[in-house]
C-alpha positions as semicolon CSV with decimal commas, in nm:
position;residue;x (nm);y (nm);z (nm)
1;X;14,138;20,770;26,229
2;X;14,509;20,711;26,174
3;X;14,455;20,658;25,802
4;X;14,281;20,993;25,759
5;X;14,561;21,170;25,945
6;X;14,820;21,004;25,723
7;X;14,624;21,093;25,410
8;X;14,580;21,452;25,532
9;X;14,953;21,479;25,612
10;X;15,046;21,337;25,270
11;X;14,810;21,579;25,094
12;X;14,952;21,870;25,292
13;X;15,306;21,766;25,198
14;X;15,214;21,739;24,828
15;X;15,046;22,080;24,840
16;X;15,354;22,240;25,001
17;X;15,588;22,086;24,743
18;X;15,359;22,214;24,466
19;X;15,366;22,567;24,611
20;X;15,746;22,564;24,634
21;X;15,778;22,448;24,272
22;X;15,529;22,709;24,151
23;X;15,707;22,987;24,340
24;X;16,050;22,890;24,203
25;X;15,927;22,871;23,843
26;X;15,754;23,211;23,865
27;X;16,069;23,364;24,014
28;X;16,270;23,224;23,723
29;X;16,029;23,384;23,474
30;X;16,048;23,724;23,645
31;X;16,427;23,753;23,618
32;X;16,513;24,080;23,450
33;X;16,628;24,023;23,093
34;X;16,924;24,206;22,954
35;X;16,793;24,495;22,745
36;X;17,116;24,574;22,562
37;X;17,237;24,468;22,223
38;X;17,501;24,195;22,223
39;X;17,827;24,346;22,096
40;X;18,173;24,210;22,026
41;X;18,480;24,419;21,950
42;X;18,792;24,328;21,757
43;X;19,119;24,519;21,718
44;X;19,362;24,468;21,430
45;X;19,656;24,699;21,430
46;X;19,518;25,052;21,426
47;X;19,160;24,954;21,333
48;X;18,880;24,865;21,578
49;X;18,548;24,712;21,478
50;X;18,235;24,643;21,684
51;X;17,957;24,411;21,568
52;X;17,625;24,447;21,752
53;X;17,300;24,249;21,729
54;X;16,987;24,346;21,921
55;X;16,764;24,046;22,008
56;X;16,535;24,258;22,227
57;X;16,196;24,410;22,137
58;X;16,322;24,761;22,222
59;X;16,584;24,967;22,043
60;X;16,932;25,019;22,185
61;X;17,176;25,299;22,109
62;X;17,539;25,184;22,079
63;X;17,864;25,377;22,041
64;X;18,220;25,254;21,980
65;X;18,499;25,418;22,184
66;X;18,868;25,379;22,099
67;X;19,159;25,477;22,324
68;X;19,481;25,519;22,128
69;X;19,816;25,403;22,268
70;X;20,022;25,711;22,177
71;X;19,981;26,031;22,378
72;X;19,971;26,244;22,063
73;X;19,711;26,024;21,891
74;X;19,359;26,152;21,971
75;X;19,106;25,907;22,117
76;X;18,812;25,844;21,885
77;X;18,440;25,793;21,942
78;X;18,213;25,670;21,664
79;X;17,877;25,839;21,629
80;X;17,598;25,670;21,828
81;X;17,386;25,433;21,621
82;X;17,031;25,314;21,691
83;X;16,998;24,934;21,678
84;X;16,635;24,834;21,637
85;X;16,481;24,500;21,729
86;X;16,646;24,209;21,543
87;X;16,890;24,444;21,368
88;X;17,265;24,413;21,320
89;X;17,514;24,701;21,294
90;X;17,889;24,727;21,251
91;X;18,088;25,023;21,384
92;X;18,449;25,106;21,298
93;X;18,710;25,357;21,418
94;X;19,086;25,386;21,399
95;X;19,395;25,547;21,546
96;X;19,706;25,661;21,359
97;X;19,914;25,401;21,540
98;X;19,828;25,129;21,795
99;X;19,503;25,098;21,988
100;X;19,522;25,059;22,367
101;X;19,155;24,978;22,431
102;X;18,822;24,959;22,244
103;X;18,474;24,923;22,398
104;X;18,105;24,977;22,326
105;X;17,869;25,184;22,540
106;X;17,490;25,150;22,549
107;X;17,234;25,424;22,604
């Protein structure tokens, strides 16, 4: 009788461990993936450039924004560009003088 209880307890323990492992692996698969294109920006003097690659199956719309350092220099926004799946785009904008900040927005 003791042997069957031990076997039943061991089987129950193995089943519980299996359920915990299955639940953790399914939770890892259901994590929401980032749906935006991966972009990097670079600033050299008065020129800003953004390079974007979209690894996702859906399109993303990206736009480069540039904030100029001088108060009289107008801030610039590049036109929005559609980045399809597995596509690469490069956006560029400039100020007359220095650039304070450059970033990319996604829609």
